[in-house]
N, C-alpha and C positions, 0 to 999 in steps of 0.2 A: 359654594358661592352664594351670594346674597339672594334671597328669595325675591321673585319679581312682585312688586306691590299689586295688590288686587284692584287698586283704583285706576290703574293705567288702561287706556283704550285698547280694545282688542280687534277693532276693524278700522278700515280707512275712514269710513264715515264718522265713527266715534272720535277718530283723531282729528278730523277737520272741525267738528263741533266743539271739541275741547280747546280750539284755538291754537293748535300745533302748526307751526310752519317749518319749512325746510331751511336749515342753516348749514352752509359749507363748514368743514372742520375748522378752518382757519378763522372764520367768523365766530364760531362757537368758542374756540380758545381766546380770541381777542375779548369777546363780551364777557366771559367768565373771568378773565384776568382783570378787567376793568372793575367788574363787580367786587372782586376781592381787594383791589386797591382802594375802592371807595368805602368798603366796610371795615378796612383795617385788618381783616382776616390774614393769617400767614399765607403768602403765595407759594412758597417752596419749603414746607416744613421738612426738617432733617437734613438740610444743606447748610453746611457750616463753612464759614470763611470767605464766601462769595459775595456777601451782601452789598458791599460797596464797589465791587469790581465786575464780576462776571454776570450776576443776576440782572442788573440794569440793562446789559447788553442783550441778554436773553429776552427780557421783557419787550425791548424795542423791536427785536426780531419778530416776536409773536404779534405785537401790535401792528407791524408793517405787513404781516402775512408772508414772511420769508421762510423759506426752507434754510436750514442752518447746519453748519459743521462746527464741532468743538475740537479745538486743537490744544493738545497737551500731553505731557509725558505720562507714563503709567501711574496709576494710583492717585490721580487727581480728582476723582469723583465725577468723570465725565459720564459714565454709564448711569450712575445714581441720579445725576441731574436730568439726564434724558428721560429716565423712567418716572421721574417726579412730575413730568409734563402731563401725564395721564390724569393726575388730580384736577387739571383745568378743564377736563371734558365734562360734559353733562353726565350725571350719574347713570342715567338710563336714556337710550336713544331707540326710536323705532326702526324696525327693519322688516323686510320682506321675509318670512320664515323660510321660504324655499331658496333663497338667493345664497350663492356661494361668496358673493362679494359684499355682503352687508348692505344691500341697497335700501335707500330710504323709500317708504311707500309713496311719497310724493315726488320722488325723483329717480324712477327706475332707469338703468343705464344699459342693461343687456336686452336683446330682443326677446328672450323668454319671459323676463320679468315685465317688460312693457306689455307683452301680450296678455300675461296674467292679470295685470292691473286693469287694462282696457276690458277684459272679459268679466271680471268680478266687480268692478266699480267700487261703490262705497262698501261692498261686502268683502272686499279684499282683507284677508287676515292679516293682523299686525303682531309681530313679535318684538321683544324688547331685549337689547343687548347692554350688559353692564360695561362701564367704562374700562374695567380691568381686562375685557376681552378685545378691547379696541387698539391693542398694542402689538406690534410685531417686531421682531429683532432677528438680525442675522450677523453673526460674526464672520467677517470676511476671511475665508480660507482658500488656498490655491485650487481646491477641488470644487469650489462653488461654480455652478453653471447658470447659464441664462434660464434653464428650465426651473432651477430653484427659485430664482428671483421673480421672473416674469411669467414663464409657463412653457408649455409645449403642446403639440398635437397629441391627443389621446388615442392610441391606435384601437382601443376597445370601442370608443365611440364611432370611429371610422368603420370598423367592422360591423357595427350595427346598421349601417346603411347610410349614415350621413356623409356628405361630401367634404372634401378637404377644405373648401372655401367656406364652410359653414362655421360661424364663430362658436356654435355649441360643441364643436369637436375639441375645443381648447381645454386642457387641464391647467388651470390657473396656478401661478406661483405665489410665493410669499407676499410680494408687494401688491398686487390687485386683491389678494385675500384680506389685506388690511385696509382695504377701501373704506373711507370714513373713519379713519383712526390715525395713529402715529406709527410710522415705520422708522426703525433705526438700523443703520449699517455701522457696526463697530469696526474700527481699523480699516477704513475705506480704501486707502492705498494698496492693501494687500489683495484687493480684487484684480484679477487679470484685466488687461486693458480692454479686450473685447467684451468683458462682463460689465465694465464701467460704462462702455458705449451703450449697452442695453438700457441704462438708467437715464440717458439724455432726454428721451421723449417723455419719460415719467416726470422728470423734473420741470420741463418747460411746456410742452404740448399736452401733457397729461393723458396721452394715450399710450398703447403698447403695441409692439409687433412681434409676431411669433411666426417663424418659418416663412417669412415673406408675406404673411397676411397682416394687414394693418387694421387693427380693431379699434374703431372710434369709441373707446370707452373712456369717458371723461372722469378719471379717477379723482377722488376727493380725499386727500390725505396731506399730512405734513411729513416731509422726509427730513430726518436728522441723521447726521453721521459723526463719527469721531475718528480722530487720526493723530498720529504723532507729527509735530510740526516739521521734523526733519525729513519726513516722507512726503509731506504736503507742499511740495514746491515744484517748479517747472522741471528741476533736475531730479525730482523724486519719482515715485511711482503713481502719479495722478495725471490724468489727461487733462489739458487745459480747458477743453470745452466743458468738462463736467465741473471743474472749478467755477467756471463762469455762471453756471446754473444755480449755484447756491447764493442766496440773498445776503447771507450774513456768515462771516468767519469770526469766531469767538475764542479768544485764548483763555484757558483755564491755568490754574496755578496751584501750588502747594499752599497750606495755610501760611499767611504772611506774618502773623504774630504767634508768639509762643502760647498765649492764652487760647487761641483758636485751635492750636494743635492739641492742647490739653483737652478742650472741650469735645473735639472729634474723637480722641481716644475714649473718653468717657461714654459718649454716645454710642459708639460702634463695638467696643470690646465686650465680649461675653465673659464675665469674670465670675469664677466659682470660689473665690476667696476674697477677703477684703484687701484692697490695694490702696494704701494711704495716698493722699494728694502728692506728698513729696516725691513718692516713687514714681507716679505718673509724670510729674514734672521732669524727673531725671530722664525717663524714657523719651518724653517729647523733645527734651534738649538733645538727647542722644540722636534721635531720628534727624533733627535739624543739623547737627554736626556732621552726620555721615553724608548728607546732601551736599554740604559745603566743603567736604574734604577733597583735596586735589587728588587723592589716591583713588577717588571713585569716579566712574565714568558719568559725567553730568548729563550726557545726552540721553542715557536710559533712565535717568531720574531714580529716586528712591520713594517708593510708593508710600502713601499714608497708611497702607496696610502693614507696613514695617513696624511702626510704633504700636498699632493695634495688636498685632501678633505678639510683639514683645510684652505688652501688658497682660495678655492671656497666658503667655509662658510663665511670667513671674507669679501670677495667681495660681497656676498649676503646681509650681514649685512649692508654694506655701500649703496648697492642698495635700500635696504628697508629704510634706513634713507632718501635717496634722494626722494623716492616716498612719504613718510609721510610729509617731510618738503618742497617739491617741489623745491629741489635743482637740478641744471643742471650739477653738477660737482661731482658725486659720487666718493669719495676717501676713502679707508679704513684707519682707525685710530687704534691706539694700543688698545683702549677700545673695538673694535670690536672682538678682539681675546678671549674674555671671554667666548663667547658662545661655543667655540670650545671644551672646557673641558667637557661639558655635551653632546653635540651632537655626539662627536666622541669617547666617552669611550668604546663603544661597539666594536670598532676596536682593543682594547687592551686586552690581556689576563693577568690578575694580578694573583700574587701567592695567594694561598688559604688563607692566613692569613690576606690578605688586604681586605676582603669583607667588604663593606660598606665605604671604604675610598677612593674609586676610583677617585671621583671628587677632593677631597682634594689633593691627590697625583699629579693629572694632574695640578691642580692650582698651586701648589708649583713649579713644573717643568717649567711651563709657566712663572711664575715670575722670576725664575733663568735664562731661556732663554732670556727674555726681558732685565734683568740687564746685562748679558753677551754681548748682542748686543749693549746696551747703552755704555758700557765701550770700546767695540771694535770700535764703530763708533765715539764717542764723547770724547774720552780720551784726556786730555791735553787742552781742550777748557775752556775758562773763562765763566762759566754759572752763574756768580753772578747776572747778569741782570735778570735772571729768578727768582732767590731766592729772589731778592729785591722786585719783584712784590707783594710778600705775607709778606714781613718782618714787615709790620705795622698792621697785622691782617687781611689784605684783603684776600678774597677767589677767586680762579679761578674755574669756574664751567664748567665741560665738561660732556660728556656722549653720549650714542647712539642717543639721540633725541635732542641734542644741535647742532644747525647749525654751520658750518664752520665760517661763518661771525660773529657769536656771540662769538665764542672762539678768534677770532682775535681782536675783538672789546675790549675784557676784557684785553688783554695784551698790546695793543696799540704798541708803538715803543719800542722794547726791544733791548739793546745793546747786540751784538753777535748773533742775530738771523740769519743774512745772512750767517755767518759761519756754524751755525748748519744746515741749509738747504742745504749748499754746501756739508757738510760732509755726509748727508743723501742722497745725489744724487738727490735732488729736483731741482737743477738748479738755474740759476740767476733770472728766471722769473716764479716762481711756481704759480699755480692757488690757489685761496683761500683754496680749499679743500686739496691741497698739503701742503700748508703752515700750516693749522690747524693740519694736521697729523704730521708735524714736531714738532710743539709746544706740542701737546699732548704727543708724545713720550718722549720729553725732560722732561716734568713734571713728567711722570711716572718713567723715570729713576732717577730723582732726589729724588723721594720718595723711590724707591728701594735701593738707596745708602744712605738713612737716612738723606737727606738734606731737605726734605719737608714731610709734613704730608698728609694723604689722608683719606677721609671718603666717605661712600656711603649713599645716601638718600633712603627713602622708594620707591621713584619713579624712582630709578635706575640711578640717576645722581651721578657724581663723583666730590668731593670738594677737591681741592688742597689747602693747607695753610702753614703756618709757622710751622717749627718743634717745636718751642717754644710754 
């Protein structure tokens, strides 16, 4: 973790002398957000596709000091967005070192900390907490208990002689331990109703109740939750009083534009081989087509992780080829996308009537995405040079285990190849792997637009030939 700067005050007296004042978390977030707005600094770096829709609503919620719930299907970036709020906190904040609840030296809330500050006065030691430690998160699961979130009586402290009515007998849960920070509950409706009830006071009155004892601890935190819209209704698994406590309900969504989907894949995918732009575009179109397909259960959604995992799988296929063929230039080709339909089908929820047809459906959608990308990228180009390669019955052989050099040797000098590579963003001086990727994509596009035939061998090789 980042080292605490030596220049920071170490006692309460030094803290006051330095001009520090106590700011509630929501005030801290509001003022830091306004400062970023005025300076033009990015407010939510790494969040793609929400600039004109979701982020303005999040900003209004922060400026209003509202706890918020993000509603959206899986894989829409809800958790990523919630975690990005940490960056709006001060980098370092003063705390009482002995406090379990990150109490501010100028605003102690537990009896023990108040006594300590009163006794020590300006000599009260001050610790510093980095903003990365001011975030708590809990995935709602059926076994989550009130003790996990709020706290419970600690029998060891009782055995040491304290009475049950003493607040110092409490072992605090995750929520109070995130005091002066941000606490997130993922999939909020999955909490049992009695557990949801335990959050009511936290959200409104800012106190907590444990085993019948009401502890007047004015917790200082921002509570953020995520949920599926289908569950977050009066008919769903959420109690109405809890819904009423949230100041803002914000709907998230999948990337609205193809360019944003592509940017998201590029940002998130960890690629160990070169994946050309046209391949990324095919996979982005593929993910969008799967979401829109009537064969797919729209209520469950198709996560943005689908396209990201697809890009990583395609890169892995290219890396495998380079390892088996001892190629120094692993570049993904359109043939490498075939494996995606089988390896990623578990990420998609199909309608009940489509059982057994999952791979067939995904394969069709992948071909459609490839054809759409071919038309978008190469429309208007004269591709007769490629068609003439097989006009006299010749065959061009490609496939996962066909080296790039072999693909290029088969086609030789093709009229129009330079323009194809330029349209595909492969530049004036492509590597052999990039050139082979451009050639294979063109051949596949010509097949999908019915200008070339295609056959598969038992060894997994692909043969492109004349349509006649």
